[in-house]
N, C-alpha and C positions, 0 to 999 in steps of 0.2 A: 460438579462440572461447571466451569466458568462460562459465562455468556460470551460466545465468540463472534467475531466480525471478520468479513473479508472487505478490505479497503482497496478500491481500484483507483489507479491513476495511469497516466501515459506520460512518457518522456520523449525528448526529441531523438535520442539515440541510445544504443545499448550501453555505452560507457556511462552515461548519466543514470540509466536505470540500475546498473550494477552498483554504482557508487551509492545511490539512495538505498538499495537493498542492504548493502554492507553497513551503512550507518544506522539504519533502523535495527538491525540485528545487534550491532555494538551497543546501542542504547537499551537493548532488551524491550523494544517496543513492538517487535514482531518475532514470531516463532519461525516463520518461513515466509520467503518472498519469492514468488514465481515471476521470472523475467521472461516474457513470452516473445514469440517471433514478431518482427515488425509488421505493421499493418498500415493501411491508408485511412486516415480520418478525414471526413468531409464535414464541414461545419460552417456556420455563419459567424463572422467576427467583424465587428465594426461596420456592419451593413453590407459586407461582401461575402460571397461564398468562397471558402478557402479549402484547400486540401493539403495534407502534410503527411509525411511518413513519420510514424511514431512507434514507440515500443510500449505495449501494455504491461502493467505490473499488477500482480495480485498479492496483497499483504494480509497474512493471517495473524490476527491479534485478539486481544480481549476487548470487549465493549467498554470496560472501565478506562482503557487507555486511549480511546478515540481522540479526546482533546489533545493529548500529547503527540499522537501520530499525526493528526492534522497539522499541528504547529510545526513538527519536524519536516513534513512534506513541504509546507509553505516556505519554511526557512531554506531548504536545500534545493527546491525546484527552480529551474531556470525560467519558467513561464510567468508572465504577468498574472495570469489567472489559470492556475492549474486545475485540472479535473481531479476532484477528490470526492469519491462516492463510497459510502459504507453500506454494506448489505449484511443484515443480521443472519447468522447461521441458525436456522430453525431446528435442524437435525443434523446429526453426524455421528461417526464412530466415537463412542465415549472415550476410549483410550486416546484417540487422536486429539480430541478436544481437551482432555486433561493435559496432554503434552503441550498444547498451545498455551494453556494456562501456566504450566510449570516453566516454560521457556520465556515467558514474559513477566515473570515474578522474580524480583531480586531477593535472594535469600541472604539473611544477615546471620553471620556466625560461621 
């Protein structure tokens, strides 16, 4: 069973979130990407409290791919400083975690 991660990020709108999801899947960097309902984020940026409508995204991948996932998000993300947080999956349905591993592995031949 491969070590799995859930990587979280937020995007400014649904179109950008779906575009990121599709690109991560095309590159086989994610087995599944959940594009959630928009939310309001309240945060401090450059000394001011801001709030923005954002779309949260949950990316299921393998821990070994984290550097590539981070690089892809950074490349494709419209924000100057995107939220990119990885949470290790301590437990989960073995068959699901095996599927995550299989979907993020490029088979040769």
